[in-house]
C-alpha positions in Angstrom: -198.1 64.3 -75.8 -194.4 64.3 -75.2 -192.2 67.4 -75.6 -188.7 67.1 -77.0 -186.3 70.0 -77.2 -183.6 70.3 -79.8 -180.1 71.4 -78.7 -180.8 74.9 -80.1 -184.1 75.2 -78.3 -182.7 74.0 -75.0 -180.0 76.7 -75.3 -182.6 79.3 -76.2 -184.6 78.4 -73.2 -181.6 78.5 -70.9 -180.7 82.0 -72.1 -184.1 83.5 -71.4 -184.8 85.6 -68.4 -186.4 83.6 -65.6 -189.9 85.2 -65.9 -190.0 84.7 -69.6 -188.7 81.1 -69.2 -191.7 80.3 -66.8 -194.1 81.8 -69.4 -192.7 79.7 -72.2 -192.8 76.5 -70.1 -196.4 77.3 -69.2 -197.3 77.7 -72.8 -195.7 74.4 -73.7 -197.5 72.6 -70.9 -200.9 74.0 -72.1 -200.2 73.0 -75.6 -199.3 69.5 -74.4 -202.9 68.7 -73.7 -204.4 69.9 -77.0 -201.7 71.5 -79.3 -204.1 72.2 -82.2 -205.9 74.8 -80.1 -202.8 76.9 -79.5 -200.6 76.5 -82.6 -200.7 78.1 -86.0 -198.9 76.8 -89.1 -196.0 78.9 -90.5 -196.8 79.5 -94.2 -194.6 77.5 -96.6 -193.2 75.2 -94.0 -194.2 72.1 -92.0 -193.6 73.9 -88.7 -196.0 75.6 -86.3 -195.7 78.6 -84.0 -196.8 78.9 -80.5 -197.2 82.3 -78.7 -195.8 83.0 -75.3 -196.2 86.8 -74.8 -193.6 88.5 -77.0 -191.8 85.3 -77.6 -192.5 82.6 -80.2 -191.9 78.9 -80.0 -191.3 77.1 -83.3 -192.5 73.5 -83.1 -192.9 70.5 -85.3 -195.7 68.1 -84.4 -195.5 64.4 -85.3 -197.9 61.7 -84.1 -197.7 62.0 -80.3 -194.6 64.2 -80.0 -194.0 68.0 -80.0 -190.5 68.8 -81.1 -189.4 72.3 -80.0 -187.1 73.7 -82.6 -186.5 77.3 -81.6 -187.5 79.9 -79.0 -186.9 83.6 -79.5 -188.4 87.0 -79.5 -191.0 87.6 -82.1 -188.8 90.0 -84.0 -185.9 87.5 -84.4 -187.5 84.1 -84.5 -188.6 84.0 -88.1 -185.2 85.0 -89.6 -183.8 81.9 -91.4 -187.1 80.0 -91.4 
């Protein structure tokens, strides 16, 4: 699978502390192999969430591509979803 970051997600990733950034990238690499094992659907949307410690990665999965929409702390990521 291919991973594509939106501008917002790329900015979110850049602003994370280095240790959290490594954890998020590791979670994305794991989900690249078999995303359905690691993601859960966000109720009422077509998006999925992926856990990376206290951070959540909001993704949209289409055919052979994972679109990363947002990366934020679990307390803040769902506001506006």
